[in-house]
N, C-alpha and C positions, 0 to 999 in steps of 0.2 A: 250498907253498900249493895247496889244492885248487881245483877248478873251482867257479865260482859255482853255487849250487844252482838248480834249476828252481823258479821262484817262482809259486805258484798262489794267487790271491786268492779267498776264498770269502765270500759275503755274502748276507744276506736283507734285502729292503727292502719298504716299503709302496709302493703305487701312486704316492705323492707323494715317494718317495725317502728315507724315514726308517728308521733302524735300530731305533728304539724309540719308546715314548711319552714324554711329559714327566713322567709319574708315577714313583713309586718301584717299582711292581710291573713286572717284566719282561714285555714284550710278545712273545708267541709269533707269529712271522711265518710259520712254516713248518708242515708237517704230518708225521705219523709216517713216511710213505713217503719224504719228502725227508730227514728226520733219518737214516733208514737209508742213503740215498744218500751223505750227508755222512760217515757212519760208514765206509762203504766207501772213500771218498776219503782219509779220515784214515789208514785201514789201509795205504794205498799210499804214505804219506809218511814221511820220516825225522824230521821235526820239525814242530811246530805252534807258531805265534807269535801272541800277542795283546799289545796294549798294557796298561800298568798300569791305565788307566782301566777297561778291560774286566774285568780281574781284580777291581778294587774294586766295580764296578757290577753285574756279572753273576755273579761268583764261579764261573766255568766249571770243569768237571772236566778237560776236554781229554784225555779218555781214549777208547779204542775200546770201544764198548758191547758189541759182539757177541763172545761167548766163542769162537765158531768162527773169527772173523777174528784174534783174539788168538792162538789155537792155531796158525793157519796161519803167522803171523809167526814164532812160536817154531820151528816146524818148518823154516822157511827159514833159521834161524840168526840171526834178527833179534830185537831186544828186543820184549817183549810190546806195548809202545806206543811212539809217537813221542816224541822228546825234547820236553819242554815248554820254551818260550822266551817270555820277556817282556822289555820294555824300559821304562825309566823315566828321566825327567830329575830329578825331585825326590826320588825314593826312597821315595814313599809306598806301601809295600807291607807288608801285615800277615802274619806267619808263620802265622796261622790260616786263611788263604785256601786253598781246595781245590786251587789251583794247586800249593801246597807240600805239603799234607797227604795228597793222594790219589796213589797210584801209587808204585812203587819205581824208576821210570826216572829218567834224567838230567833235571835242571832247570837252566836257564840264565837269569840275569838280567843284561842289559846296562844300563850306566849311565855317566854322566860320571865322570871321576876324582874330582871333588869330593864325589860322593854315595857312593862305593864303601865308605868306612870305616863309615859309618852303616848301610848295607845289610848289610855283612858281619856286623856285630854283631847285627842282627835276624834275618836269614834265611840267614846263611852256613853254618849247620849243616844247612840243608834244600835249598840250591841253590848252584850255583857262580856267584859274582858276578864279572862281567867288565867292567872299566873300559875305556872306548874313547876316552879323551882328553877334551878340553874339552866335547864334546857327542856325543850318540849320532846317528850318521848311518847310514841304512839300508844304504848301500854297505859300510860297515865291518862291520855286523852280518852281512850275507850272506857277506862275505869270510871272517869268522871262522868262521861255520857251515860253509862249504865246507872250511876247513882242518881242521875237526873231523869231516869225513866225511859231512856232510849233503848229499845229492844232490837231495832233493825237499823243498821247504819249503811248508807250507800256512799262509797268513796269514788269520786269522779276525777281524781287526778290532782296535780299533774304527775310527771314521771318520778320526781323525788318523793312524793307522798306514796305513790304505789310501791316504790322500792322499799320504803321504810316499813310499810304494813306487811309486805311479803317477807322481807328479811326477818322481821320480828315474829313471824309465824302467827299473825293476828287475823289473817284473811280466811274466811270460811268458804268463799265462793269467788270465782272470777268469771265475768261475762266479757269476753273479748270479741269485738267486731272487727273483721278484716275487710278493708276496702280494696277494690280491684285495680289498684295502680301503685306505682312507686313514687317516692319522693326523691331519692337519689342524691341527697345532700347531707353530709355528715354534720353540718352546722345546725341542722334541725334537732328538735327535742325527741328523744327516744321514749318508748313505753317505760323502760326501767333503766337505771344506771348500774354500775358495778356494785355487787353485794354478795354476801354469803347466803344464798337462798336455800330454803328447806327442800326445794325440788331441784333435782339434777339428773344426770344420766343414770345414776344409781337409785334414784327415787323419783319415779315419774308421777306427775299429777294425774288424777282420774278425769278423763273426758266423759261427761255425762250427757251432753247434747250437742248436736251440730244442726244448724238450720240456715237455709238460704232465705234471705229477706231481700227480695229484689236482687240487686247486683252485689250485695255484701253478704258475708258469712258470719253467723254468730257461733262462737265456740264457748261452751259453758263447762267450767272445770270445778270439781269438788276439791277443796283445799284442806278440809278438816273433816272430822267425824261428826261435826255439827251441821254438815251440809243439808239443806232443805230442798228436796226435789220439787 
């Protein structure tokens, strides 16, 4: 069994803590300079994880945009891009999603035992389906990824996934980007949902960096003693 990966949560939110608008069109919270920063962070990771809702709602590519960064990874003997990882309880994933269709690298789908057969029939030719028992627990996901050689995991959402990683005490670092506007609609998705988080008014997370990137602000928090500056 490999060591648990270093887990880095990456997220952009509005001033009132929303990940998106309530409408169908995706809300861009960041800017080009920060997108490039995120691309550099991705290039330093072994795997990128998003939940199935993010795959359905945002249809992310989860690839490194910079050709120079892709070449540098290959020169280091690494794959061109990180392993793509998603997880689902109900198995509602479509094979046409860019998660599956873009990139030649490894793709993993974690699911409960009851969902595995259906997922295998739909996306088994495009990704490795991994059943994790009666339910998907983040501790089991990171343990399995560690056993597969993943040393650095980037978690890019959505809110339910961030909530589970934080509540389970599995996050080592949070990179939170704050956009300079409000969403103002409680129907929109929030950064996290209700949970018993390890950080509260009585135990404050350690802020290790603040940085203005154009019109957005990067807040970087150390969430464990494994934090890497």
